[in-house]
N, C-alpha and C positions, 0 to 999 in steps of 0.2 A: 464443546469447540465452538470457538468465536473468527470469523474472519471480517477483515475487512479488507477493499480491493480499492488499492491507490490506483487515482490517474492522472494524468499529468495532460495540460490543456495549454499550448503555446501563444495559442490566440486567444481573445471571446469568441469569436465565431467558426473556430473551425472543433472538430468532434476532441473528444479528449483522446487521450493512446491509454491503454491499461496495461501500466509499468507491470504490477506485480499483484501479491496479496501477504497480508502479513497474517499472521497463523498462531491463535494462541491455546492450542491443545488442550489448557487448564483455565481454570479460572484467570483474566486477565489482572486483578487485583494480586497475584499472585506468583504467577508466570512470565518469562519474557515472552515475547511475541519472535516466532521465523517468519524470513520472506522467501515467499516463495516467487522467481520472477517467474512473468507470465508466459505464456510457450508463444506469442504472437509478438514477442518484444523483438525490437528495431536489432541491427547488427551488433555485434560483440562489445565494440569501444564505448557505441551511446549508449546500451544496456548497461557497462561499467559505469559510466556518468549517474546513468538514472539510478541504478541500485546504490551507490555511494551517496547520493541526495537520499534517496529512502531511509537510507541507515542514521543517516546524521538527525531527518526531521523526529524519526522513533528517540532515537537517545535525547534531544533539546527537548522531547514532549513527555520524559519518562519523569515520574513512576506512573503517572495515570496516562499513560501514551492511545489507549483505548479509547478513554472518553474525550483528549484532549486535539487529538487527529481530525475526528470528526467535526471539532470546532474550527479550525488552527486556519485563522483570517488570510487566506491566500488566495492571491488570483491566480494562478498556474496549477494546485495541486487540491484533489480533494481524496475524499476517503470515508469509503460509504460502506454500510455493514450489508455483508451478500450471505446467502446461506451455505454452509461450509458444501452441500452438493456441488457447488459451482467447481472448488477443485475437481473433482472427476470428470466433471464435463469435459475442462481444458486440456487434461492428461491426454 
């Protein structure tokens, strides 16, 4: 299992918000990811907006989104590989 943490930073000086986790149950080059929203996500309307953008970023970086998202040239979004155990801690 591989996991990327999706982070959003609205301003350069502000802390990032964890939007969710992209989870590949098997090899990233053979299986698509599913999105697990962060338990600390903001209200539902804002969360839907973030998750919609996250879905767009995943689809626009396919087919190699696991690698491409980690190198995405974005001032607002970053994707960091984390240990799968983080999913159990956040649940």
